[in-house]
Biopython code that builds the backbone (N, CA, C, O; Angstrom):
import numpy as np
from Bio.PDB.StructureBuilder import StructureBuilder

atoms = [
    (1, "UNK", "N", (0.860, -1.070, 0.071)),
    (1, "UNK", "CA", (0.084, -0.126, -0.187)),
    (1, "UNK", "C", (0.945, 1.104, -0.102)),
    (1, "UNK", "O", (1.448, 1.434, 0.972)),
    (2, "UNK", "N", (1.117, 1.756, -1.155)),
    (2, "UNK", "CA", (2.015, 3.066, -1.223)),
    (2, "UNK", "C", (1.279, 4.313, -1.360)),
    (2, "UNK", "O", (0.178, 4.286, -1.911)),
    (3, "UNK", "N", (1.822, 5.534, -0.866)),
    (3, "UNK", "CA", (1.143, 6.731, -0.926)),
    (3, "UNK", "C", (1.827, 7.555, -1.916)),
    (3, "UNK", "O", (1.441, 8.717, -2.039)),
    (4, "UNK", "N", (2.741, 7.149, -2.607)),
    (4, "UNK", "CA", (3.539, 8.001, -3.423)),
    (4, "UNK", "C", (2.985, 7.970, -4.894)),
    (4, "UNK", "O", (2.034, 7.207, -5.067)),
    (5, "UNK", "N", (3.424, 8.667, -5.957)),
    (5, "UNK", "CA", (2.910, 8.489, -7.121)),
    (5, "UNK", "C", (3.145, 7.368, -7.912)),
    (5, "UNK", "O", (4.236, 6.799, -7.946)),
    (6, "UNK", "N", (2.092, 7.003, -8.596)),
    (6, "UNK", "CA", (2.220, 5.530, -9.253)),
    (6, "UNK", "C", (2.325, 5.976, -10.702)),
    (6, "UNK", "O", (1.605, 6.860, -11.168)),
    (7, "UNK", "N", (3.358, 5.253, -11.470)),
    (7, "UNK", "CA", (3.433, 5.285, -12.882)),
    (7, "UNK", "C", (2.196, 4.847, -13.514)),
    (7, "UNK", "O", (1.695, 3.806, -13.091)),
    (8, "UNK", "N", (1.599, 5.510, -14.507)),
    (8, "UNK", "CA", (0.523, 4.785, -15.406)),
    (8, "UNK", "C", (-0.688, 5.242, -14.763)),
    (8, "UNK", "O", (-1.676, 4.898, -15.413)),
    (9, "UNK", "N", (-0.982, 5.941, -13.644)),
    (9, "UNK", "CA", (-2.277, 6.020, -12.971)),
    (9, "UNK", "C", (-2.731, 7.663, -13.191)),
    (9, "UNK", "O", (-3.264, 8.365, -12.332)),
    (10, "UNK", "N", (-2.431, 7.999, -14.337)),
    (10, "UNK", "CA", (-2.705, 9.451, -14.909)),
    (10, "UNK", "C", (-3.971, 9.696, -15.110)),
    (10, "UNK", "O", (-4.856, 8.881, -14.846)),
    (11, "UNK", "N", (-4.194, 10.982, -15.656)),
    (11, "UNK", "CA", (-5.377, 11.599, -16.228)),
    (11, "UNK", "C", (-5.026, 11.952, -17.575)),
    (11, "UNK", "O", (-3.951, 12.456, -17.900)),
    (12, "UNK", "N", (-6.056, 11.643, -18.409)),
    (12, "UNK", "CA", (-5.831, 12.239, -19.797)),
    (12, "UNK", "C", (-6.478, 13.550, -20.035)),
    (12, "UNK", "O", (-7.611, 13.790, -19.617)),
    (13, "UNK", "N", (-5.776, 14.389, -20.695)),
    (13, "UNK", "CA", (-6.256, 15.727, -20.968)),
    (13, "UNK", "C", (-6.007, 15.958, -22.269)),
    (13, "UNK", "O", (-4.963, 15.570, -22.792)),
    (14, "UNK", "N", (-7.063, 16.700, -23.008)),
    (14, "UNK", "CA", (-7.120, 17.062, -24.490)),
    (14, "UNK", "C", (-6.492, 18.605, -24.271)),
    (14, "UNK", "O", (-6.866, 19.330, -23.350)),
    (15, "UNK", "N", (-5.458, 19.002, -25.280)),
    (15, "UNK", "CA", (-4.858, 20.065, -25.237)),
    (15, "UNK", "C", (-5.211, 20.616, -26.646)),
    (15, "UNK", "O", (-5.411, 19.878, -27.611)),
    (16, "UNK", "N", (-5.269, 21.940, -26.689)),
    (16, "UNK", "CA", (-5.221, 22.600, -27.973)),
    (16, "UNK", "C", (-3.811, 22.380, -28.696)),
    (16, "UNK", "O", (-2.844, 22.015, -28.028)),
    (17, "UNK", "N", (-3.717, 22.596, -29.991)),
    (17, "UNK", "CA", (-2.351, 22.342, -30.858)),
    (17, "UNK", "C", (-1.468, 23.356, -30.313)),
    (17, "UNK", "O", (-0.290, 23.026, -30.181)),
    (18, "UNK", "N", (-1.852, 24.655, -29.933)),
    (18, "UNK", "CA", (-0.987, 25.606, -29.351)),
    (18, "UNK", "C", (-0.337, 25.077, -27.977)),
    (18, "UNK", "O", (0.871, 25.170, -27.756)),
    (19, "UNK", "N", (-1.125, 24.594, -27.207)),
    (19, "UNK", "CA", (-0.471, 24.221, -26.016)),
    (19, "UNK", "C", (0.407, 22.891, -26.325)),
    (19, "UNK", "O", (1.526, 22.843, -25.813)),
    (20, "UNK", "N", (0.052, 22.015, -26.978)),
    (20, "UNK", "CA", (0.919, 20.882, -27.336)),
    (20, "UNK", "C", (2.154, 21.454, -27.849)),
    (20, "UNK", "O", (3.184, 20.958, -27.393)),
    (21, "UNK", "N", (2.265, 22.333, -28.647)),
    (21, "UNK", "CA", (3.553, 22.835, -29.229)),
    (21, "UNK", "C", (4.195, 23.615, -28.003)),
    (21, "UNK", "O", (5.379, 23.373, -27.768)),
    (22, "UNK", "N", (3.617, 24.406, -27.307)),
    (22, "UNK", "CA", (4.151, 25.066, -26.016)),
    (22, "UNK", "C", (5.073, 23.824, -25.067)),
    (22, "UNK", "O", (6.246, 23.825, -24.693)),
    (23, "UNK", "N", (4.077, 22.915, -24.906)),
    (23, "UNK", "CA", (4.723, 21.856, -24.011)),
    (23, "UNK", "C", (5.875, 21.257, -24.639)),
    (23, "UNK", "O", (6.890, 21.032, -23.980)),
    (24, "UNK", "N", (5.783, 20.965, -25.954)),
    (24, "UNK", "CA", (7.013, 20.245, -26.553)),
    (24, "UNK", "C", (8.085, 21.061, -26.428)),
    (24, "UNK", "O", (9.169, 20.602, -26.068)),
    (25, "UNK", "N", (7.899, 22.454, -26.728)),
    (25, "UNK", "CA", (9.276, 23.381, -26.561)),
    (25, "UNK", "C", (9.905, 23.447, -25.324)),
    (25, "UNK", "O", (11.121, 23.614, -25.228)),
    (26, "UNK", "N", (9.003, 23.300, -24.166)),
    (26, "UNK", "CA", (9.687, 23.305, -22.851)),
    (26, "UNK", "C", (10.375, 22.004, -22.762)),
    (26, "UNK", "O", (11.507, 22.038, -22.278)),
    (27, "UNK", "N", (9.860, 20.751, -23.174)),
    (27, "UNK", "CA", (10.799, 19.511, -23.032)),
    (27, "UNK", "C", (11.821, 19.553, -23.830)),
    (27, "UNK", "O", (12.904, 19.063, -23.510)),
    (28, "UNK", "N", (11.581, 20.217, -25.110)),
    (28, "UNK", "CA", (12.829, 19.994, -26.033)),
    (28, "UNK", "C", (13.919, 21.196, -25.490)),
    (28, "UNK", "O", (15.112, 21.192, -25.793)),
    (29, "UNK", "N", (13.329, 22.126, -24.710)),
    (29, "UNK", "CA", (14.514, 23.186, -24.155)),
    (29, "UNK", "C", (15.320, 22.455, -23.208)),
    (29, "UNK", "O", (16.425, 22.898, -22.895)),
    (30, "UNK", "N", (14.862, 21.343, -22.705)),
    (30, "UNK", "CA", (15.521, 20.636, -21.568)),
    (30, "UNK", "C", (15.188, 21.097, -20.123)),
    (30, "UNK", "O", (15.754, 20.737, -19.090)),
    (31, "UNK", "N", (14.253, 21.884, -20.247)),
    (31, "UNK", "CA", (13.825, 22.129, -18.609)),
    (31, "UNK", "C", (13.101, 20.958, -17.949)),
    (31, "UNK", "O", (13.032, 20.814, -16.728)),
    (32, "UNK", "N", (12.612, 20.200, -18.778)),
    (32, "UNK", "CA", (11.695, 19.278, -18.425)),
    (32, "UNK", "C", (12.045, 17.949, -18.990)),
    (32, "UNK", "O", (12.545, 17.881, -20.113)),
    (33, "UNK", "N", (11.787, 16.783, -18.205)),
    (33, "UNK", "CA", (12.193, 15.473, -18.710)),
    (33, "UNK", "C", (11.073, 14.931, -19.846)),
    (33, "UNK", "O", (11.333, 14.266, -20.848)),
    (34, "UNK", "N", (9.896, 15.355, -19.450)),
    (34, "UNK", "CA", (8.759, 14.873, -20.322)),
    (34, "UNK", "C", (7.477, 15.853, -20.172)),
    (34, "UNK", "O", (7.473, 16.828, -19.421)),
    (35, "UNK", "N", (6.549, 15.516, -20.871)),
    (35, "UNK", "CA", (5.388, 16.436, -20.924)),
    (35, "UNK", "C", (4.551, 16.259, -19.731)),
    (35, "UNK", "O", (3.660, 17.095, -19.578)),
    (36, "UNK", "N", (4.678, 15.262, -18.795)),
    (36, "UNK", "CA", (3.932, 15.144, -17.462)),
    (36, "UNK", "C", (4.668, 15.963, -16.594)),
    (36, "UNK", "O", (4.042, 16.466, -15.661)),
    (37, "UNK", "N", (5.982, 16.225, -16.712)),
    (37, "UNK", "CA", (6.765, 17.277, -15.848)),
    (37, "UNK", "C", (6.230, 18.653, -15.992)),
    (37, "UNK", "O", (5.881, 19.341, -15.033)),
    (38, "UNK", "N", (6.181, 19.014, -17.212)),
    (38, "UNK", "CA", (5.486, 20.196, -17.545)),
    (38, "UNK", "C", (4.272, 20.422, -16.977)),
    (38, "UNK", "O", (4.073, 21.462, -16.348)),
    (39, "UNK", "N", (3.229, 19.386, -17.146)),
    (39, "UNK", "CA", (2.019, 19.647, -16.605)),
    (39, "UNK", "C", (1.974, 19.764, -15.069)),
    (39, "UNK", "O", (1.239, 20.561, -14.486)),
    (40, "UNK", "N", (2.794, 18.929, -14.475)),
    (40, "UNK", "CA", (2.919, 18.959, -12.887)),
    (40, "UNK", "C", (3.247, 20.419, -12.515)),
    (40, "UNK", "O", (2.626, 21.076, -11.680)),
    (41, "UNK", "N", (4.294, 20.841, -13.233)),
    (41, "UNK", "CA", (5.000, 22.216, -12.832)),
    (41, "UNK", "C", (3.810, 23.166, -13.066)),
    (41, "UNK", "O", (3.619, 24.015, -12.195)),
    (42, "UNK", "N", (2.988, 23.133, -14.127)),
    (42, "UNK", "CA", (2.066, 24.098, -14.177)),
    (42, "UNK", "C", (1.020, 24.227, -13.326)),
    (42, "UNK", "O", (0.527, 25.290, -12.949)),
    (43, "UNK", "N", (0.593, 22.820, -12.945)),
    (43, "UNK", "CA", (-0.662, 22.753, -11.731)),
    (43, "UNK", "C", (-0.042, 23.205, -10.504)),
    (43, "UNK", "O", (-0.764, 23.861, -9.753)),
    (44, "UNK", "N", (1.138, 22.987, -10.156)),
    (44, "UNK", "CA", (1.812, 23.501, -8.787)),
    (44, "UNK", "C", (1.830, 24.993, -8.808)),
    (44, "UNK", "O", (1.611, 25.568, -7.742)),
    (45, "UNK", "N", (2.061, 25.697, -9.885)),
    (45, "UNK", "CA", (2.057, 27.080, -10.055)),
    (45, "UNK", "C", (0.657, 27.471, -9.853)),
    (45, "UNK", "O", (0.369, 28.345, -9.035)),
    (46, "UNK", "N", (-0.206, 26.881, -10.541)),
    (46, "UNK", "CA", (-1.618, 27.235, -10.682)),
    (46, "UNK", "C", (-2.154, 27.200, -9.120)),
    (46, "UNK", "O", (-2.679, 28.153, -8.543)),
    (47, "UNK", "N", (-1.924, 25.980, -8.600)),
    (47, "UNK", "CA", (-2.427, 25.911, -7.214)),
    (47, "UNK", "C", (-1.955, 26.960, -6.239)),
    (47, "UNK", "O", (-2.717, 27.498, -5.436)),
    (48, "UNK", "N", (-0.629, 27.238, -6.345)),
    (48, "UNK", "CA", (0.003, 28.429, -5.541)),
    (48, "UNK", "C", (-0.711, 29.570, -5.601)),
    (48, "UNK", "O", (-1.054, 30.163, -4.579)),
    (49, "UNK", "N", (-1.014, 30.000, -6.861)),
    (49, "UNK", "CA", (-1.649, 31.040, -7.283)),
    (49, "UNK", "C", (-3.112, 31.252, -6.594)),
    (49, "UNK", "O", (-3.539, 32.239, -5.996)),
    (50, "UNK", "N", (-3.685, 30.113, -6.850)),
    (50, "UNK", "CA", (-5.120, 29.705, -6.435)),
    (50, "UNK", "C", (-5.333, 29.989, -4.718)),
    (50, "UNK", "O", (-6.211, 30.658, -4.172)),
    (51, "UNK", "N", (-4.280, 29.280, -4.148)),
    (51, "UNK", "CA", (-4.309, 29.501, -2.607)),
    (51, "UNK", "C", (-3.736, 30.871, -2.189)),
    (51, "UNK", "O", (-2.538, 31.087, -2.011)),
    (52, "UNK", "N", (-4.621, 31.670, -2.067)),
    (52, "UNK", "CA", (-4.455, 33.285, -1.781)),
    (52, "UNK", "C", (-3.634, 33.021, -0.336)),
    (52, "UNK", "O", (-2.447, 33.320, -0.206)),
    (53, "UNK", "N", (-4.328, 32.502, 0.575)),
    (53, "UNK", "CA", (-3.621, 32.461, 1.960)),
    (53, "UNK", "C", (-2.339, 31.903, 2.022)),
    (53, "UNK", "O", (-1.596, 32.283, 2.927)),
    (54, "UNK", "N", (-1.946, 31.061, 1.210)),
    (54, "UNK", "CA", (-0.592, 30.502, 1.099)),
    (54, "UNK", "C", (0.327, 31.551, 0.476)),
    (54, "UNK", "O", (1.448, 31.743, 0.948)),
    (55, "UNK", "N", (-0.113, 32.207, -0.538)),
    (55, "UNK", "CA", (0.463, 33.270, -1.238)),
    (55, "UNK", "C", (0.792, 34.316, -0.032)),
    (55, "UNK", "O", (1.947, 34.556, 0.317)),
    (56, "UNK", "N", (-0.287, 34.872, 0.525)),
    (56, "UNK", "CA", (-0.071, 35.754, 1.524)),
    (56, "UNK", "C", (0.855, 35.463, 2.737)),
    (56, "UNK", "O", (1.411, 36.353, 3.380)),
    (57, "UNK", "N", (0.974, 34.064, 3.003)),
    (57, "UNK", "CA", (1.688, 33.783, 4.108)),
    (57, "UNK", "C", (3.151, 33.863, 3.579)),
    (57, "UNK", "O", (4.030, 34.198, 4.374)),
    (58, "UNK", "N", (3.491, 33.553, 2.175)),
    (58, "UNK", "CA", (4.920, 33.594, 1.831)),
    (58, "UNK", "C", (5.364, 34.858, 1.701)),
    (58, "UNK", "O", (6.535, 35.115, 1.978)),
    (59, "UNK", "N", (4.429, 35.903, 1.227)),
    (59, "UNK", "CA", (4.711, 37.304, 1.224)),
    (59, "UNK", "C", (5.221, 37.795, 2.636)),
    (59, "UNK", "O", (6.312, 38.251, 2.980)),
    (60, "UNK", "N", (4.096, 37.552, 3.312)),
    (60, "UNK", "CA", (4.363, 38.144, 4.885)),
    (60, "UNK", "C", (5.751, 37.626, 5.400)),
    (60, "UNK", "O", (6.586, 38.464, 5.741)),
    (61, "UNK", "N", (6.017, 36.390, 5.467)),
    (61, "UNK", "CA", (7.235, 35.694, 5.817)),
    (61, "UNK", "C", (8.486, 36.473, 5.136)),
    (61, "UNK", "O", (9.490, 36.810, 5.763)),
    (62, "UNK", "N", (8.266, 36.711, 3.725)),
    (62, "UNK", "CA", (9.440, 37.442, 3.105)),
    (62, "UNK", "C", (9.652, 38.853, 3.708)),
    (62, "UNK", "O", (10.766, 39.370, 3.790)),
    (63, "UNK", "N", (8.628, 39.376, 4.081)),
    (63, "UNK", "CA", (8.772, 40.684, 4.798)),
    (63, "UNK", "C", (9.261, 40.780, 6.005)),
    (63, "UNK", "O", (10.058, 41.639, 6.382)),
    (64, "UNK", "N", (8.731, 39.773, 6.741)),
    (64, "UNK", "CA", (9.093, 39.802, 8.325)),
    (64, "UNK", "C", (10.348, 39.050, 8.735)),
    (64, "UNK", "O", (10.987, 39.376, 9.735)),
    (65, "UNK", "N", (10.693, 38.027, 7.936)),
    (65, "UNK", "CA", (11.965, 37.414, 8.348)),
    (65, "UNK", "C", (13.202, 38.284, 8.423)),
    (65, "UNK", "O", (13.950, 38.173, 9.394)),
    (66, "UNK", "N", (13.456, 39.142, 7.452)),
    (66, "UNK", "CA", (14.424, 39.807, 7.509)),
    (66, "UNK", "C", (14.456, 40.962, 8.807)),
    (66, "UNK", "O", (15.499, 41.384, 9.306)),
    (67, "UNK", "N", (13.288, 41.300, 9.159)),
    (67, "UNK", "CA", (13.160, 42.218, 10.233)),
    (67, "UNK", "C", (13.504, 41.422, 11.642)),
    (67, "UNK", "O", (14.181, 41.901, 12.552)),
    (68, "UNK", "N", (12.932, 40.178, 11.638)),
    (68, "UNK", "CA", (13.111, 39.168, 12.637)),
    (68, "UNK", "C", (14.704, 38.887, 12.932)),
    (68, "UNK", "O", (15.124, 38.859, 14.089)),
    (69, "UNK", "N", (15.517, 38.691, 11.846)),
    (69, "UNK", "CA", (16.867, 38.415, 11.951)),
    (69, "UNK", "C", (17.689, 39.601, 12.213)),
    (69, "UNK", "O", (18.805, 39.471, 12.717)),
    (70, "UNK", "N", (17.245, 40.661, 11.928)),
    (70, "UNK", "CA", (17.802, 41.790, 12.025)),
    (70, "UNK", "C", (17.962, 42.423, 13.547)),
    (70, "UNK", "O", (17.400, 41.917, 14.519)),
    (71, "UNK", "N", (18.796, 43.586, 13.621)),
    (71, "UNK", "CA", (18.598, 44.299, 14.859)),
    (71, "UNK", "C", (17.269, 44.768, 15.299)),
    (71, "UNK", "O", (16.424, 45.030, 14.443)),
    (72, "UNK", "N", (17.013, 44.896, 16.532)),
    (72, "UNK", "CA", (15.797, 45.383, 16.923)),
    (72, "UNK", "C", (15.931, 46.648, 17.828)),
    (72, "UNK", "O", (16.885, 46.819, 18.587)),
    (73, "UNK", "N", (14.851, 47.550, 17.674)),
    (73, "UNK", "CA", (14.710, 48.757, 18.607)),
    (73, "UNK", "C", (13.423, 48.657, 18.965)),
    (73, "UNK", "O", (12.516, 48.372, 18.183)),
    (74, "UNK", "N", (13.291, 48.886, 20.155)),
    (74, "UNK", "CA", (11.827, 49.034, 20.683)),
    (74, "UNK", "C", (11.316, 50.149, 20.067)),
    (74, "UNK", "O", (12.080, 51.067, 19.767)),
    (75, "UNK", "N", (9.914, 50.223, 19.786)),
    (75, "UNK", "CA", (9.273, 51.359, 19.425)),
    (75, "UNK", "C", (8.637, 52.238, 20.708)),
    (75, "UNK", "O", (7.994, 51.748, 21.636)),
    (76, "UNK", "N", (8.895, 53.326, 20.574)),
    (76, "UNK", "CA", (8.604, 54.302, 21.962)),
    (76, "UNK", "C", (7.372, 55.137, 21.590)),
    (76, "UNK", "O", (6.986, 55.144, 20.422)),
    (77, "UNK", "N", (6.795, 55.780, 22.461)),
    (77, "UNK", "CA", (5.626, 56.657, 22.194)),
    (77, "UNK", "C", (5.812, 57.810, 21.137)),
    (77, "UNK", "O", (4.851, 58.287, 20.533)),
    (78, "UNK", "N", (7.159, 58.242, 20.947)),
    (78, "UNK", "CA", (7.595, 59.249, 19.914)),
    (78, "UNK", "C", (7.427, 58.704, 18.736)),
    (78, "UNK", "O", (7.046, 59.422, 17.811)),
    (79, "UNK", "N", (7.694, 57.235, 18.515)),
    (79, "UNK", "CA", (7.593, 56.889, 17.100)),
    (79, "UNK", "C", (6.233, 56.771, 16.738)),
    (79, "UNK", "O", (5.963, 57.122, 15.589)),
    (80, "UNK", "N", (5.244, 56.326, 17.505)),
    (80, "UNK", "CA", (3.862, 56.386, 17.152)),
    (80, "UNK", "C", (3.336, 57.695, 16.839)),
    (80, "UNK", "O", (2.557, 57.853, 15.900)),
    (81, "UNK", "N", (3.810, 58.846, 17.742)),
    (81, "UNK", "CA", (3.372, 60.248, 17.427)),
    (81, "UNK", "C", (3.980, 60.614, 16.039)),
    (81, "UNK", "O", (3.315, 61.374, 15.335)),
    (82, "UNK", "N", (5.193, 60.146, 15.564)),
    (82, "UNK", "CA", (5.688, 60.482, 14.226)),
    (82, "UNK", "C", (4.696, 59.944, 13.193)),
    (82, "UNK", "O", (4.249, 60.590, 12.244)),
    (83, "UNK", "N", (4.357, 58.437, 13.562)),
    (83, "UNK", "CA", (3.477, 57.899, 12.594)),
    (83, "UNK", "C", (2.165, 58.562, 12.382)),
    (83, "UNK", "O", (1.637, 58.689, 11.278)),
    (84, "UNK", "N", (1.686, 58.964, 13.480)),
    (84, "UNK", "CA", (0.381, 59.589, 13.346)),
    (84, "UNK", "C", (0.384, 61.017, 12.648)),
    (84, "UNK", "O", (-0.610, 61.389, 12.024)),
    (85, "UNK", "N", (1.436, 61.753, 12.755)),
    (85, "UNK", "CA", (1.684, 63.041, 12.041)),
    (85, "UNK", "C", (1.802, 62.514, 10.619)),
    (85, "UNK", "O", (1.018, 62.986, 9.796)),
    (86, "UNK", "N", (2.556, 61.725, 10.278)),
    (86, "UNK", "CA", (2.766, 61.215, 8.966)),
    (86, "UNK", "C", (1.336, 60.784, 8.196)),
    (86, "UNK", "O", (1.142, 61.089, 7.020)),
    (87, "UNK", "N", (0.484, 60.133, 8.895)),
    (87, "UNK", "CA", (-0.776, 59.565, 8.321)),
    (87, "UNK", "C", (-1.577, 60.812, 8.146)),
    (87, "UNK", "O", (-2.276, 60.927, 7.139)),
    (88, "UNK", "N", (-1.528, 61.803, 9.092)),
    (88, "UNK", "CA", (-2.511, 63.078, 9.035)),
    (88, "UNK", "C", (-2.077, 63.693, 7.789)),
    (88, "UNK", "O", (-2.960, 64.180, 7.083)),
    (89, "UNK", "N", (-0.686, 63.763, 7.338)),
    (89, "UNK", "CA", (-0.209, 64.641, 6.315)),
    (89, "UNK", "C", (-0.393, 63.823, 4.866)),
    (89, "UNK", "O", (-0.014, 64.333, 3.811)),
    (90, "UNK", "N", (-0.886, 62.776, 4.913)),
    (90, "UNK", "CA", (-0.865, 62.029, 3.590)),
    (90, "UNK", "C", (-2.011, 62.788, 2.778)),
    (90, "UNK", "O", (-3.007, 63.241, 3.342)),
    (91, "UNK", "N", (-1.760, 62.899, 1.248)),
    (91, "UNK", "CA", (-2.690, 63.573, 0.420)),
    (91, "UNK", "C", (-3.877, 62.706, 0.346)),
    (91, "UNK", "O", (-3.860, 61.475, 0.373)),
    (92, "UNK", "N", (-4.904, 63.465, 0.251)),
    (92, "UNK", "CA", (-6.205, 62.760, 0.009)),
    (92, "UNK", "C", (-6.761, 62.225, 1.170)),
    (92, "UNK", "O", (-7.759, 61.512, 1.061)),
    (93, "UNK", "N", (-6.243, 62.468, 2.340)),
    (93, "UNK", "CA", (-6.865, 62.183, 3.622)),
    (93, "UNK", "C", (-7.496, 63.416, 4.184)),
    (93, "UNK", "O", (-7.166, 64.548, 3.830)),
    (94, "UNK", "N", (-8.432, 63.151, 5.087)),
    (94, "UNK", "CA", (-9.233, 64.200, 5.601)),
    (94, "UNK", "C", (-8.902, 64.328, 7.121)),
    (94, "UNK", "O", (-9.470, 65.177, 7.807)),
]
sb = StructureBuilder()
sb.init_structure("model")
sb.init_model(0)
sb.init_chain("A")
sb.init_seg("    ")
for serial, (resi, resn, name, xyz) in enumerate(atoms, 1):
    if name == "N":
        sb.init_residue(resn, " ", resi, " ")
    sb.init_atom(name, np.array(xyz, "f"), 0.0, 1.0, " ", f" {name:<3s}", serial, name[0])
structure = sb.get_structure()
């Protein structure tokens, strides 16, 4: 009883001629071993874009990790006062 991918247990998909040519160019270009690899990579990308929570988490991690790893200075009341002043000066705000 295996849980990994099984060879030959795939799904058949009908593609347009244009997509077939695109897939063939990807394989011929050496980036992929075969058409199945192209489709798997495309589906992984599609899933990542479709899962907005995952995408948001990755973006947040990319922004926060450098801050966490860097030097820290505690925020003081004066910092919040400066932020309030900047927010009030923003154009288009009332």
